[in-house]
N, C-alpha and C positions, 0 to 999 in steps of 0.2 A: 446263686452265682457260682458258689464253690463247685457244685456238681457240673455246671456248664463248663467251667474253666478246665476241670479235669478231662472232660470229653474233648475239648478243643486241643488241649496239650497232647492228647493221644491221636491227633490228626483226624478226628471225626468232624463231619460237617453238620450244620444246623439245617433243619428243613424250614420252609417258608414261615410256618406258624411260629416255630420256636424263635426265629429271628425277629419276627414282629413282636412277640411277647417280651423278649429281653429288652428291646428298646422302649416299649411302653413302661416297663418297670423302672428302667433307667430314668425316664422322664419324670416319673412319680417319686423320685428320690430314694428308691429302695436300695441303691448301691452307693458305697462311698467312693471317693476319688481314686483310691488305690485299686479297687475292684474294676472301676471303669478303665483305668489305665492298663491293667492286665488284660482286660477283654479286648481293648483296641489293639494292643501290642500283638496279639495272636495274628491279626490280619496284616501286620507288617511282615510276618514271617511266612505267610502262605497267601495264595490268591483267594479272593472272595468268590463264592459260587453264585450262579444266577439266582438260585432260591434264596440265598442269604441276602443278596442285594435287593431282591424284590420284596422280601419280608421286612427288611429295614425301611424300604420306601413305603410299604403299606403302613407301618407304624407312624412314620413322620406325617404322612398325608392324613391319617386318622386323627392325629394330635393337633394338626395345624389349626390356626385361626383362619377360617376360610374368608376369602375376599372375592367378591363377584364384580369383575370388570369386563365381563364377556361381551358387552355391547361394543367394545373397542376392537375386539379381535386382534389384540396386540401380540407382539413377539417378545420373547426373552432372549437375550444374548449373553451367554455365561460360559465360563470355563470352570473346570474342576479345581484349578489351582494345584499346588503340590508338585509342579514340574521342576522345582528348584532352579528356575531360570531367573527369577527376580526381575521380570520385565516391568515396565511401567504399565498403567492400567489400560491395556489395549481393548479389552471387551467393553469396558465402561465408556471409553472414548468412541468406540463403534456404536454404542447405544445412542449417543447424542448425534452422531453423524447420520444414523438412520432416521432419528426423529427429525433432524434438520432437512432430510430429504422428503419429509411429508408422511412418514409412517408412525404408527403408535408402538411404544415400547414399554413393557412392564418388567423392569429389571429386579431380579431377586439376588441379593448379595449379602456378604458378611465381611467381618474383619479378616485380614490375612492371618493365617496360622503358620505358614511356612515362608512368608515373605513380609517385607515391611509394610506393604500397602495393598490391601484387598479393596474391593469395590466400596465397602462401607467406610474404610479409612479415607479414600480420596473424596467421597461424597461429603463426609463429615468435615474434612479439611476445608471445604468451601463454605462452611458455616451453616450447612443444611441440618435441620432437626428431623430425626427419624419420626415416623408417624404411623399410627394404626387407623387414622381417620380416612375412611374410604371416600368420603365426599371431597376431602382435600386431594386425594389421589386423582379423582375425576377432574378437579379443577386444574391440576398439574398436567394431566393428559390433554385437556382441552387447550391449555395455554401454550404448551411447549412440546407435546407429543411424548412425554416421558413421565413415568412414575417409578419410584424406588421403594422396594420392600426390604427392610433390614431383617435378615433371617431370624435373628434372636427374638424379635418382636412377635413373630408369627409361629414359632415352634418352641415349646418348652424344652424339648430334648436337646436342641441345639444350644440353648442357653445353659443347660446343666453341664454339658460336656465342654463348653468353651474354655474354662480354666485348665482342664486336663489337656486339651488340644494345644493351647498356648504354651503350657509347660513342656509338653513333648516336643513341640516345634518341628514335627516331621509330618509327612503326608499320612493321612489315615483314611479309613473307608468313608468318613464323613465328607471328605473332599469329593468322593464319588457320588454321594447322595445329594449334595447341595443343588446341583442343576436339575435334579429330578423332582424337587418338592416345592416348586414355586406355588405359594398359596392360592394364586389366581387360576391355577391349572390352565395356562395359556395353550391355545391350539396351534401355536406357531413357536418353534424353538430352534435357536442356533446354539449348538453345544460344542465346546472344545474339551478334549480329553488328552491325558498325558501319555497313553500308549494304545497300541492297536487292539490288544486284548479287551481293554475296557471299551474301546470304540465299538467293537463287535457286540459286546454285551448291551450297550446303549441301543445299538441298531436293532437288536432282537427285541428289547423292551419297547422301543418306540413303534415298531411295526404292529404292536398289539393295541396301541392307544388311539389311533385315528388322528394323531397330531401331524401337522406339516412340520417336518424336522430336517435339520442338517447337522450331522456330527462330523467334526473335523479333528484330525491329529496330524501334526507335523512329524515326519518320520524320524527327526532327530530329537523328539521328546518334548516339544512344546505343546501346551494344551490350547492351542489356537493356531491360526494360519500365521506363521512367523516369517515366511519368505526366506528363511535361512536354509531350507531344504525343500524337497518335494513333500506334498502332504496328501493324505487320504481323505476322501469325502464320502460319507454315507448319507443318503437321503431317500425319500419315498420312492424314487424311481430306480434306485440301485446304488452302486458304489463306483467311484472313479478315483484316479490319481492325477494330480496336477503338479507341474513345476512352476516356479515363479516366472520363468522366462516365457513359458507358453501362454501365460496370462498377461504378458506385457510389462512385468515388473522386473527390476534388477534384483538379483539375489542379495540378501541382507546378511551382514556379519552379526553374530550374537552380541557383540559389544555395543552395537548401535541401538539395541532394544533394552539395554540395561536400565533399570529404574532408579539406581542409586541406593544408598544405604539408609535413607530416611523417607518418611511419607511426604515430607515437604519437597524433596527432590523429584520423587515420582509424580507428585501432583503438578509440579512445574512443567514437566514434559507433557503431561496430559493437557495442561492449559495451552502450551505452545502448539500442540497438534490442532486443537479446536480453533486456535487463533490464526492458523495457517502460517505459523512462523517456526515450525519444527523442521528437523532435517527431512530430506527426501525419504530416507529409510523409515523414520518414525511415522511419517504421514502415510506412506505406502502400506504399511502393515495394518493400519487402522482402516484404510480404504478397502483393502482386500477382505478383511473380516466383515466390514459393513456390506460389501458387495454380496457375499454369500448369504448374509442375513436378508438382504433385499430379494435375492433370488429365492429364498425360502418362502417369502411372501408372494412374489410374482415369478413363479417357475417358468413362465413363458418367455421371460427375458433371458438373454444370454449373459454370461459373466461380464463381458466387456460393457454391455449396456448398464448393468448394475454397478460396475466400478465407476462408470461415468457419472451416474447419479450420486454415488458416495463422494467422489472427488468434487463435484459441483457443490455439494452440501458444505464442504469445508471451505472451498475457494470463494464461494459467494458470501460467506459469513453466516449462513443459516444454522450450521452446527453450533457455532458460538452463541448465536442468538437463542437457540434452544437451551443451552447451558445457563445463560444469564437469566432467562425467564424461569427456568427450573429453580435456580437459587432464590430468586425473588419470591416465588410462590411458596417455597418450602422452608424458608428461613424464619 
Protein backbone atom coordinates (compact mmCIF):
# COMPACT_ATOMS: atom_id res chain seq x y z
CA UNK A 1 0.00 0.00 0.00
CA UNK A 2 2.84 2.42 0.80
CA UNK A 3 4.14 2.23 -2.77
CA UNK A 4 0.66 2.75 -4.19
CA UNK A 5 0.02 5.75 -1.96
CA UNK A 6 3.25 7.43 -3.04
CA UNK A 7 2.26 6.94 -6.67
CA UNK A 8 -1.20 8.33 -6.08
CA UNK A 9 0.19 11.32 -4.14
CA UNK A 10 2.31 12.04 -7.23
CA UNK A 11 -0.92 12.24 -9.30
CA UNK A 12 -0.40 8.93 -11.07
CA UNK A 13 -3.39 6.79 -12.02
CA UNK A 14 -3.93 3.08 -11.48
CA UNK A 15 -4.65 0.77 -14.37
CA UNK A 16 -7.64 -1.57 -14.33
CA UNK A 17 -5.71 -4.57 -12.94
CA UNK A 18 -3.98 -2.55 -10.21
CA UNK A 19 -7.34 -1.13 -9.14
CA UNK A 20 -8.85 -4.59 -9.02
CA UNK A 21 -5.91 -5.99 -7.03
CA UNK A 22 -5.90 -3.29 -4.35
CA UNK A 23 -9.58 -3.83 -3.55
CA UNK A 24 -9.10 -7.59 -3.42
CA UNK A 25 -6.29 -7.13 -0.91
CA UNK A 26 -8.37 -4.63 1.04
CA UNK A 27 -11.20 -7.16 1.33
CA UNK A 28 -8.74 -9.79 2.57
CA UNK A 29 -7.74 -7.55 5.47
CA UNK A 30 -4.22 -6.76 4.29
CA UNK A 31 -4.54 -3.03 5.05
CA UNK A 32 -5.33 -1.25 8.29
CA UNK A 33 -8.00 1.43 8.66
CA UNK A 34 -5.47 4.29 8.40
CA UNK A 35 -4.17 2.95 5.09
CA UNK A 36 -7.70 2.46 3.77
CA UNK A 37 -8.64 6.00 4.81
CA UNK A 38 -5.54 7.42 3.08
CA UNK A 39 -6.33 5.48 -0.09
CA UNK A 40 -9.96 6.61 -0.12
CA UNK A 41 -8.96 10.22 0.54
CA UNK A 42 -6.89 10.37 -2.64
CA UNK A 43 -10.09 10.06 -4.66
CA UNK A 44 -11.67 12.93 -2.75
CA UNK A 45 -8.93 15.18 -4.15
CA UNK A 46 -9.02 14.03 -7.75
CA UNK A 47 -11.48 12.39 -10.12
CA UNK A 48 -11.55 8.64 -10.53
CA UNK A 49 -10.64 7.34 -14.00
CA UNK A 50 -12.73 4.91 -16.01
CA UNK A 51 -10.00 2.25 -15.63
CA UNK A 52 -9.97 2.70 -11.85
CA UNK A 53 -13.73 2.57 -11.55
CA UNK A 54 -13.89 -0.50 -13.79
CA UNK A 55 -11.12 -2.25 -11.87
CA UNK A 56 -12.77 -1.56 -8.53
CA UNK A 57 -16.04 -2.88 -9.95
CA UNK A 58 -14.25 -6.00 -11.25
CA UNK A 59 -12.97 -6.70 -7.73
CA UNK A 60 -16.33 -6.29 -6.03
CA UNK A 61 -18.11 -8.46 -8.57
CA UNK A 62 -15.42 -11.13 -8.23
CA UNK A 63 -15.71 -11.07 -4.44
CA UNK A 64 -19.48 -10.96 -4.26
CA UNK A 65 -21.69 -13.72 -2.93
CA UNK A 66 -23.58 -14.42 -6.17
CA UNK A 67 -27.36 -14.56 -6.16
CA UNK A 68 -29.32 -16.01 -9.07
CA UNK A 69 -32.77 -14.47 -9.40
CA UNK A 70 -32.57 -14.22 -13.17
CA UNK A 71 -35.95 -15.89 -13.68
CA UNK A 72 -37.63 -12.69 -12.42
CA UNK A 73 -35.80 -10.33 -14.80
CA UNK A 74 -36.15 -7.73 -12.06
CA UNK A 75 -34.96 -4.12 -11.93
CA UNK A 76 -32.76 -2.40 -9.37
CA UNK A 77 -33.55 1.24 -8.53
CA UNK A 78 -30.62 2.83 -6.74
CA UNK A 79 -28.72 6.06 -6.25
CA UNK A 80 -25.08 6.57 -5.45
CA UNK A 81 -25.83 8.64 -2.36
CA UNK A 82 -23.22 11.20 -1.45
CA UNK A 83 -25.10 14.16 -2.92
CA UNK A 84 -25.21 15.84 0.53
CA UNK A 85 -28.91 16.64 0.08
CA UNK A 86 -30.17 14.42 2.92
CA UNK A 87 -33.47 13.62 1.24
CA UNK A 88 -35.89 11.00 2.45
CA UNK A 89 -35.50 7.55 0.84
CA UNK A 90 -36.81 8.40 -2.61
CA UNK A 91 -35.32 5.47 -4.55
CA UNK A 92 -36.49 2.95 -1.94
CA UNK A 93 -40.01 4.37 -2.01
CA UNK A 94 -39.86 4.17 -5.82
CA UNK A 95 -38.98 0.47 -5.52
CA UNK A 96 -42.21 -0.32 -3.67
CA UNK A 97 -44.15 1.91 -6.05
CA UNK A 98 -42.81 -0.04 -9.03
CA UNK A 99 -43.48 -3.35 -7.24
CA UNK A 100 -47.01 -2.17 -6.51
CA UNK A 101 -47.44 -1.48 -10.22
CA UNK A 102 -46.82 -5.16 -10.92
CA UNK A 103 -43.09 -5.29 -11.69
CA UNK A 104 -40.27 -7.16 -9.95
CA UNK A 105 -37.56 -5.26 -8.06
CA UNK A 106 -34.25 -6.53 -6.60
CA UNK A 107 -32.99 -3.63 -4.50
CA UNK A 108 -29.30 -3.55 -3.54
CA UNK A 109 -28.71 -1.12 -0.67
CA UNK A 110 -26.56 -0.16 2.27
CA UNK A 111 -26.54 2.00 5.37
CA UNK A 112 -26.16 5.73 4.73
CA UNK A 113 -22.59 6.96 5.05
CA UNK A 114 -23.21 10.65 4.29
CA UNK A 115 -26.84 10.92 5.39
CA UNK A 116 -28.85 9.68 8.35
CA UNK A 117 -30.89 7.22 6.34
CA UNK A 118 -29.72 4.94 3.55
CA UNK A 119 -31.86 2.18 2.06
CA UNK A 120 -30.75 -0.35 4.68
CA UNK A 121 -31.55 2.09 7.48
CA UNK A 122 -35.14 2.61 6.38
CA UNK A 123 -35.69 -1.08 5.62
CA UNK A 124 -34.30 -2.05 9.03
CA UNK A 125 -36.42 0.65 10.69
CA UNK A 126 -39.47 -1.35 9.61
CA UNK A 127 -38.33 -4.43 11.52
CA UNK A 128 -37.01 -6.28 8.49
CA UNK A 129 -34.15 -8.73 9.03
CA UNK A 130 -31.53 -8.79 6.29
CA UNK A 131 -30.98 -12.19 4.72
CA UNK A 132 -28.73 -14.19 2.42
CA UNK A 133 -31.47 -16.79 1.95
CA UNK A 134 -32.21 -16.87 -1.78
CA UNK A 135 -35.34 -18.94 -1.29
CA UNK A 136 -36.68 -16.28 1.06
CA UNK A 137 -35.90 -13.65 -1.58
CA UNK A 138 -37.89 -15.67 -4.09
CA UNK A 139 -40.82 -15.89 -1.68
CA UNK A 140 -40.61 -12.15 -1.18
CA UNK A 141 -40.58 -11.47 -4.93
CA UNK A 142 -43.54 -13.79 -5.42
CA UNK A 143 -45.49 -12.25 -2.55
CA UNK A 144 -44.85 -8.54 -3.05
CA UNK A 145 -42.61 -8.03 -6.09
CA UNK A 146 -39.63 -6.86 -4.03
CA UNK A 147 -36.45 -8.40 -2.61
CA UNK A 148 -33.76 -6.52 -0.70
CA UNK A 149 -30.05 -7.35 -0.67
CA UNK A 150 -28.08 -5.65 2.11
CA UNK A 151 -24.73 -4.83 0.51
CA UNK A 152 -22.50 -5.81 3.43
CA UNK A 153 -23.99 -9.33 3.44
CA UNK A 154 -22.92 -9.91 -0.12
CA UNK A 155 -19.52 -8.29 -0.41
CA UNK A 156 -16.70 -8.55 2.15
CA UNK A 157 -14.94 -5.44 0.83
CA UNK A 158 -17.97 -3.27 1.59
CA UNK A 159 -18.08 -4.63 5.12
CA UNK A 160 -14.35 -4.02 5.65
CA UNK A 161 -14.53 -0.38 4.58
CA UNK A 162 -17.84 0.41 6.33
CA UNK A 163 -16.26 1.72 9.58
CA UNK A 164 -13.85 3.96 7.64
CA UNK A 165 -16.64 5.34 5.45
CA UNK A 166 -18.80 6.01 8.50
CA UNK A 167 -15.98 7.82 10.30
CA UNK A 168 -15.06 9.90 7.25
CA UNK A 169 -18.76 10.75 6.70
CA UNK A 170 -18.04 12.14 3.24
CA UNK A 171 -18.72 10.88 -0.25
CA UNK A 172 -16.16 8.31 -1.46
CA UNK A 173 -15.66 6.24 -4.58
CA UNK A 174 -17.59 3.46 -2.85
CA UNK A 175 -20.70 5.58 -3.41
CA UNK A 176 -19.96 5.27 -7.12
CA UNK A 177 -19.51 1.51 -6.87
CA UNK A 178 -22.62 0.55 -4.90
CA UNK A 179 -25.08 0.77 -7.81
CA UNK A 180 -22.68 -1.15 -10.07
CA UNK A 181 -22.31 -4.29 -7.99
CA UNK A 182 -25.77 -5.71 -7.27
CA UNK A 183 -24.99 -9.41 -6.58
CA UNK A 184 -27.89 -10.55 -8.78
CA UNK A 185 -26.41 -8.76 -11.84
CA UNK A 186 -29.85 -7.51 -12.88
CA UNK A 187 -30.40 -6.89 -16.58
CA UNK A 188 -32.51 -3.83 -15.79
CA UNK A 189 -31.25 -0.89 -13.74
CA UNK A 190 -32.37 2.63 -12.91
CA UNK A 191 -29.38 4.50 -11.49
CA UNK A 192 -29.09 7.98 -10.01
CA UNK A 193 -25.76 9.78 -9.80
CA UNK A 194 -24.68 13.06 -8.23
CA UNK A 195 -22.91 14.71 -11.18
CA UNK A 196 -22.81 14.63 -14.96
CA UNK A 197 -19.21 13.40 -15.20
CA UNK A 198 -20.12 10.26 -13.28
CA UNK A 199 -23.33 9.90 -15.30
CA UNK A 200 -21.26 9.77 -18.48
CA UNK A 201 -18.91 7.18 -16.94
CA UNK A 202 -21.90 5.01 -16.02
CA UNK A 203 -23.31 5.52 -19.50
CA UNK A 204 -20.05 4.29 -21.01
CA UNK A 205 -19.88 1.28 -18.67
CA UNK A 206 -23.47 0.21 -19.17
CA UNK A 207 -23.24 0.42 -22.94
CA UNK A 208 -20.78 -2.49 -22.67
CA UNK A 209 -23.00 -4.72 -20.50
CA UNK A 210 -26.18 -5.56 -22.43
CA UNK A 211 -28.23 -4.15 -19.55
CA UNK A 212 -31.43 -2.18 -20.06
CA UNK A 213 -30.49 0.94 -18.12
CA UNK A 214 -31.44 4.49 -17.26
CA UNK A 215 -28.94 6.82 -15.59
CA UNK A 216 -30.28 10.10 -14.21
CA UNK A 217 -28.73 13.21 -12.69
CA UNK A 218 -30.56 16.31 -11.56
CA UNK A 219 -28.50 19.24 -12.78
CA UNK A 220 -28.49 20.88 -9.35
CA UNK A 221 -26.66 17.88 -7.89
CA UNK A 222 -29.25 15.34 -6.73
CA UNK A 223 -28.51 11.64 -7.36
CA UNK A 224 -32.09 11.07 -8.52
CA UNK A 225 -34.89 12.89 -10.29
CA UNK A 226 -35.54 15.56 -7.68
CA UNK A 227 -37.92 17.81 -9.68
CA UNK A 228 -35.98 20.75 -8.19
CA UNK A 229 -34.32 21.41 -11.57
CA UNK A 230 -33.94 20.02 -15.05
CA UNK A 231 -32.35 16.57 -15.15
CA UNK A 232 -30.28 14.60 -17.62
CA UNK A 233 -31.26 11.06 -18.58
CA UNK A 234 -28.99 8.52 -20.28
CA UNK A 235 -30.47 5.25 -21.53
CA UNK A 236 -29.95 2.57 -24.17
CA UNK A 237 -31.44 4.77 -26.86
CA UNK A 238 -29.35 7.86 -26.07
CA UNK A 239 -29.48 10.91 -23.82
CA UNK A 240 -32.15 13.52 -23.13
CA UNK A 241 -32.81 16.45 -20.85
CA UNK A 242 -36.15 17.00 -19.12
CA UNK A 243 -37.72 19.70 -16.99
CA UNK A 244 -40.33 18.94 -14.31
CA UNK A 245 -42.87 21.13 -16.08
CA UNK A 246 -42.47 19.31 -19.40
CA UNK A 247 -43.39 16.07 -17.62
CA UNK A 248 -46.45 17.59 -15.95
CA UNK A 249 -44.95 18.10 -12.49
CA UNK A 250 -44.61 21.23 -10.40
CA UNK A 251 -41.04 22.28 -9.68
CA UNK A 252 -40.10 21.25 -6.15
CA UNK A 253 -38.21 23.21 -3.47
CA UNK A 254 -35.25 21.45 -1.86
CA UNK A 255 -36.81 21.89 1.59
CA UNK A 256 -39.77 19.75 0.53
CA UNK A 257 -37.52 16.71 0.02
CA UNK A 258 -35.52 17.03 3.24
CA UNK A 259 -35.52 13.78 5.20
CA UNK A 260 -34.88 15.26 8.63
CA UNK A 261 -32.05 14.65 11.05
CA UNK A 262 -32.95 11.11 12.14
CA UNK A 263 -33.75 7.83 10.43
CA UNK A 264 -37.13 7.88 12.21
CA UNK A 265 -38.09 11.16 10.53
CA UNK A 266 -36.94 9.99 7.10
CA UNK A 267 -38.77 6.70 7.56
CA UNK A 268 -41.96 8.54 8.53
CA UNK A 269 -41.94 10.49 5.25
CA UNK A 270 -41.27 7.24 3.36
CA UNK A 271 -44.34 5.70 5.04
CA UNK A 272 -46.53 8.70 4.27
CA UNK A 273 -45.62 8.57 0.58
CA UNK A 274 -46.57 4.90 0.29
CA UNK A 275 -49.72 5.52 2.36
CA UNK A 276 -50.70 8.33 -0.03
CA UNK A 277 -50.70 10.89 2.80
CA UNK A 278 -47.47 12.74 1.94
CA UNK A 279 -47.22 16.21 0.44
CA UNK A 280 -47.70 16.62 -3.29
CA UNK A 281 -43.99 17.34 -3.73
CA UNK A 282 -42.91 14.24 -1.81
CA UNK A 283 -45.27 12.02 -3.77
CA UNK A 284 -44.39 13.56 -7.12
CA UNK A 285 -40.68 12.93 -6.75
CA UNK A 286 -41.29 9.24 -6.02
CA UNK A 287 -43.72 8.99 -8.94
CA UNK A 288 -41.17 10.58 -11.29
CA UNK A 289 -38.40 8.16 -10.32
CA UNK A 290 -40.74 5.17 -10.46
CA UNK A 291 -41.94 6.32 -13.88
CA UNK A 292 -38.45 6.26 -15.37
CA UNK A 293 -37.83 2.85 -13.79
CA UNK A 294 -41.02 1.53 -15.41
CA UNK A 295 -39.92 3.05 -18.70
CA UNK A 296 -36.63 1.18 -18.38
CA UNK A 297 -38.66 -2.04 -18.20
CA UNK A 298 -41.23 -1.02 -20.84
CA UNK A 299 -39.42 1.43 -23.16
CA UNK A 300 -42.34 1.43 -25.59
CA UNK A 301 -44.39 3.38 -23.03
CA UNK A 302 -44.05 7.15 -22.90
CA UNK A 303 -43.16 8.90 -19.66
CA UNK A 304 -46.74 10.07 -19.06
CA UNK A 305 -48.08 6.51 -19.23
CA UNK A 306 -45.35 5.30 -16.87
CA UNK A 307 -46.07 8.13 -14.44
CA UNK A 308 -49.76 7.20 -14.52
CA UNK A 309 -48.88 3.62 -13.56
CA UNK A 310 -46.68 4.83 -10.70
CA UNK A 311 -49.30 7.26 -9.44
CA UNK A 312 -51.99 4.58 -9.57
CA UNK A 313 -49.77 2.23 -7.56
CA UNK A 314 -49.68 4.75 -4.71
CA UNK A 315 -53.26 6.01 -4.94
CA UNK A 316 -54.77 2.52 -5.15
CA UNK A 317 -52.87 1.30 -2.10
CA UNK A 318 -50.89 -1.25 -4.11
CA UNK A 319 -47.53 0.28 -3.16
CA UNK A 320 -48.43 0.20 0.53
CA UNK A 321 -49.69 -3.37 0.20
CA UNK A 322 -46.35 -4.34 -1.34
CA UNK A 323 -44.48 -2.75 1.58
CA UNK A 324 -46.66 -4.45 4.20
CA UNK A 325 -46.28 -7.85 2.54
CA UNK A 326 -42.53 -7.31 2.25
CA UNK A 327 -42.31 -6.59 5.98
CA UNK A 328 -44.44 -9.65 6.77
CA UNK A 329 -42.29 -12.01 4.67
CA UNK A 330 -38.92 -10.61 5.75
CA UNK A 331 -39.41 -9.96 9.49
